[in-house]
MIZA-685116 format. One record per residue (C-alpha): residue number from 1; z, y, x; chain. Coordinates in steps of 0.1 Angstrom, whole numbers, plus 5000, padded with zeros to 4 digits. Each point is the difference from the previous one (the first is absolute). Layout:
BEGIN
n, zz, yy, xx, chain
NUM, Z, Y, X, A
...
***
This chain:
BEGIN
n, zz, yy, xx, chain
1, 7448, 7304, 5790, A
2, 5017, 4989, 5033, A
3, 5036, 4990, 4995, A
4, 5029, 5006, 5024, A
5, 5003, 4976, 5029, A
6, 5036, 4992, 4991, A
7, 5014, 4994, 4965, A
8, 5034, 5018, 4994, A
9, 5019, 4967, 5002, A
10, 4984, 4991, 5033, A
11, 5007, 5035, 5013, A
12, 5036, 4997, 4990, A
13, 5003, 4968, 5020, A
14, 4984, 5015, 5031, A
15, 5019, 5033, 5001, A
16, 5034, 4986, 5009, A
17, 4985, 4982, 5030, A
18, 4983, 5030, 5015, A
19, 5030, 5015, 5019, A
20, 5014, 4967, 5013, A
21, 4965, 4990, 5011, A
22, 4995, 5033, 5017, A
23, 5033, 4998, 5018, A
24, 4993, 4965, 5011, A
25, 4966, 5010, 5013, A
26, 5015, 5029, 5019, A
27, 5027, 4978, 5014, A
28, 4974, 4974, 5012, A
29, 4978, 5028, 5016, A
30, 5030, 5015, 5018, A
31, 5011, 4966, 5013, A
32, 4965, 4990, 5012, A
33, 4995, 5033, 5018, A
34, 5034, 4998, 5017, A
35, 5009, 5036, 4990, A
36, 5035, 4988, 4993, A
37, 5017, 4974, 5022, A
38, 5007, 4966, 4985, A
39, 5037, 5003, 5005, A
40, 5000, 5031, 4977, A
41, 4975, 4987, 4974, A
42, 4991, 4964, 5003, A
43, 4965, 4987, 4991, A
44, 4995, 4989, 4964, A
45, 4993, 4965, 5012, A
46, 5034, 4999, 5018, A
47, 5017, 5011, 4968, A
48, 4982, 4973, 4980, A
49, 5011, 4973, 5025, A
50, 5036, 5013, 4998, A
51, 4998, 5000, 4962, A
52, 4986, 4965, 4998, A
53, 5028, 4988, 5022, A
54, 5027, 5018, 4980, A
55, 4986, 4987, 4967, A
56, 4989, 4964, 5008, A
57, 5009, 4988, 5034, A
58, 5027, 4974, 5005, A
59, 5035, 5016, 5003, A
60, 5011, 5003, 5036, A
61, 4965, 4994, 5015, A
62, 4999, 5037, 5009, A
63, 5021, 5032, 4995, A
64, 5002, 5007, 4963, A
65, 4978, 4970, 4992, A
66, 5002, 4988, 4964, A
67, 5028, 5024, 4991, A
68, 4982, 5020, 4973, A
69, 5011, 4981, 4969, A
70, 5037, 5000, 5010, A
71, 4999, 5037, 5009, A
72, 4981, 5008, 4967, A
73, 5027, 4982, 4980, A
74, 5028, 5018, 5018, A
75, 4984, 5034, 4996, A
76, 4990, 4994, 4964, A
77, 5035, 4990, 4990, A
78, 5014, 5032, 5016, A
79, 4974, 5022, 4983, A
80, 5005, 4983, 4966, A
81, 5038, 5003, 5001, A
82, 4999, 5037, 5010, A
83, 4972, 5008, 4975, A
84, 5017, 4983, 4971, A
85, 5032, 5019, 5007, A
86, 4981, 5033, 5002, A
87, 4983, 4992, 4966, A
88, 5032, 4990, 4983, A
89, 5016, 5034, 5010, A
90, 4970, 5023, 5001, A
91, 4983, 4994, 4967, A
92, 5031, 5003, 4977, A
93, 5014, 5030, 5019, A
94, 4966, 5017, 5000, A
95, 4994, 4995, 4963, A
96, 5035, 5012, 4992, A
97, 4997, 5030, 5023, A
98, 4967, 5009, 4984, A
99, 5013, 4999, 4965, A
100, 5037, 5010, 5003, A
101, 5006, 5034, 5015, A
102, 5036, 4992, 5008, A
103, 4990, 4970, 5021, A
104, 4973, 5020, 5017, A
105, 5025, 5028, 5010, A
106, 5025, 4974, 5012, A
107, 4979, 4980, 5023, A
108, 4969, 5020, 5009, A
109, 5016, 5021, 5028, A
110, 5015, 4969, 5016, A
111, 4967, 4980, 4999, A
112, 4979, 5029, 5012, A
113, 5024, 5005, 5029, A
114, 5000, 4963, 5010, A
115, 4963, 4996, 4998, A
116, 4996, 5027, 5027, A
117, 5018, 4978, 5025, A
118, 4976, 4981, 5022, A
119, 5002, 4962, 4997, A
120, 5007, 4996, 5037, A
121, 5032, 5019, 4996, A
122, 5013, 4973, 4977, A
123, 4994, 4972, 5025, A
124, 5032, 5004, 5021, A
125, 5021, 5002, 4968, A
126, 4983, 4970, 4985, A
127, 5008, 4980, 5032, A
128, 5036, 5011, 4999, A
129, 5004, 4991, 4963, A
130, 4980, 4968, 4998, A
131, 4993, 4989, 5036, A
132, 4968, 4985, 5012, A
133, 4981, 4980, 4974, A
134, 4986, 5000, 4965, A
135, 5027, 5022, 4985, A
136, 4992, 5030, 5022, A
137, 4963, 4996, 4994, A
138, 5004, 4997, 4963, A
139, 5022, 5031, 4999, A
140, 4974, 5021, 5019, A
141, 4971, 4987, 4978, A
142, 5018, 5006, 4968, A
143, 5011, 5035, 5011, A
144, 4965, 5010, 5010, A
145, 4983, 4985, 4969, A
146, 5025, 5015, 4976, A
147, 4988, 5036, 5003, A
148, 4963, 4997, 4990, A
149, 5010, 4976, 4972, A
150, 5027, 5024, 4987, A
151, 4979, 5032, 5003, A
152, 4970, 4985, 4982, A
153, 5021, 4985, 4972, A
154, 5017, 5033, 4996, A
155, 4968, 5020, 4998, A
156, 4985, 4975, 4976, A
157, 5029, 5001, 4976, A
158, 5003, 5038, 5001, A
159, 4963, 5003, 4991, A
160, 5002, 4978, 4969, A
161, 4993, 5022, 4970, A
162, 5029, 5002, 4975, A
163, 4974, 4996, 4973, A
164, 4995, 4964, 5010, A
165, 5038, 4993, 4997, A
166, 5001, 5018, 4967, A
167, 4971, 4980, 4987, A
168, 5018, 4968, 5011, A
169, 5031, 5011, 4982, A
170, 4981, 5007, 4968, A
171, 4986, 4965, 5001, A
172, 5035, 4986, 5001, A
173, 5005, 4995, 5037, A
174, 5036, 5005, 5010, A
175, 5011, 5015, 5033, A
176, 4999, 4968, 5020, A
177, 4967, 4988, 4984, A
178, 4986, 5035, 5006, A
179, 5008, 4997, 5037, A
180, 4984, 4965, 5002, A
181, 4970, 5006, 4977, A
182, 4992, 5036, 5006, A
183, 5017, 5016, 5031, A
184, 4994, 4972, 5025, A
185, 4963, 4993, 4991, A
186, 4993, 5038, 5002, A
187, 5018, 5001, 5034, A
188, 4984, 4969, 5014, A
189, 4970, 5016, 5018, A
190, 5025, 5021, 5021, A
191, 5023, 4970, 5005, A
192, 4970, 4979, 5012, A
193, 4992, 5027, 5026, A
194, 5036, 5001, 5011, A
195, 5001, 4962, 5003, A
196, 4969, 4999, 5021, A
197, 5012, 5028, 5023, A
198, 5034, 4983, 5003, A
199, 4984, 4967, 5009, A
200, 4979, 5016, 5027, A
201, 5030, 5018, 5014, A
202, 5019, 4966, 4999, A
203, 4976, 4984, 5024, A
204, 5002, 5030, 5023, A
205, 5038, 4999, 5001, A
206, 4999, 4963, 5004, A
207, 4988, 5006, 5035, A
208, 5028, 5025, 5006, A
209, 5026, 4975, 4988, A
210, 4986, 4973, 5022, A
211, 5003, 5022, 5030, A
212, 5037, 4992, 4999, A
213, 4996, 4968, 5020, A
214, 4993, 4973, 4974, A
215, 4981, 4970, 5013, A
216, 4975, 4995, 4972, A
217, 4977, 5022, 4980, A
218, 4967, 5018, 5004, A
219, 5017, 5032, 5012, A
220, 5021, 4980, 5025, A
221, 4968, 4985, 5015, A
222, 4985, 5035, 5004, A
223, 5031, 5013, 5017, A
224, 5004, 4970, 5022, A
225, 4963, 5000, 5011, A
226, 5003, 5037, 5008, A
227, 5029, 4993, 5024, A
228, 4979, 4972, 5017, A
229, 4969, 5022, 5002, A
230, 4979, 4977, 4978, A
231, 4980, 5027, 4983, A
232, 4977, 4975, 4983, A
233, 5029, 4985, 4981, A
234, 5012, 5035, 4991, A
235, 4965, 5006, 4985, A
236, 5001, 4967, 4982, A
237, 5034, 5008, 4985, A
238, 4988, 5034, 4988, A
239, 4968, 4986, 4984, A
240, 5019, 4972, 4983, A
241, 5027, 5024, 4986, A
242, 4972, 5021, 4986, A
243, 4983, 4971, 4984, A
244, 5032, 4986, 4985, A
245, 5010, 5034, 4987, A
246, 4966, 5004, 4984, A
247, 5002, 4966, 4984, A
248, 5036, 5006, 4987, A
249, 4989, 5034, 4985, A
250, 4971, 4983, 4982, A
251, 5023, 4972, 4987, A
252, 5025, 5026, 4988, A
253, 4974, 5021, 4982, A
254, 4984, 4969, 4984, A
255, 5033, 4987, 4988, A
256, 5009, 5033, 4984, A
257, 4967, 5002, 4982, A
258, 5006, 4965, 4987, A
259, 5035, 5006, 4987, A
260, 4997, 5037, 4989, A
261, 4970, 5013, 4981, A
262, 5007, 5036, 5009, A
263, 4996, 4991, 5037, A
264, 4963, 4992, 4994, A
265, 4992, 5037, 4999, A
266, 5008, 5002, 5037, A
267, 4973, 4975, 5009, A
***
């Protein structure tokens, strides 16, 4: 009997690469044929040269040369600060709103109204309140990340069966222990989803926050290169933000699976 050419494990490794490889091939073909001018979509080789310079060249040897690690650190600190603040507010409020009807009635209308406001609308107010710098960016990131974290925690807590809590009480778990040992583990798959969505939104809003005129950061490089017409550097910034966002999502998911058994079901 002839076996399949790919084992399931090998196929799982290949599948995530198909779309990026197809897009890269299409990009190369379009650039080689000249269908799109280079000033609109630079050749992949030009982007690779710009990326190498941005990552590894000596600082000051060329525009943006060697700036990546400093920009990565600045952007990561802004994302981390805003994300932690969103988690600290979103998870407890979401769980309480999902289990306590009085809390849900008190805050649901306000939160649903605020989450309908586009993030760009908060930018002028953030600049008035916090000025140009890390505070405005952290505010925008935490505001954007809060809503998916809160909504998923609320949905998870609401869907926990009362039977589980009753079983915990019968086994001697008090109210506080019931929350820690029963409610939070049962809610964890929803919380993980909210955290991953919130982290992805955090990187998106990091770019918005760095549009305010800060001198360092991945988003600041993208905005500055756009103003100077260096499209290759813009593409480099987009690719690197995507890679860093993917890595941070994998790290977050891995850490949650290590520390919380109930998070492993989301793997």
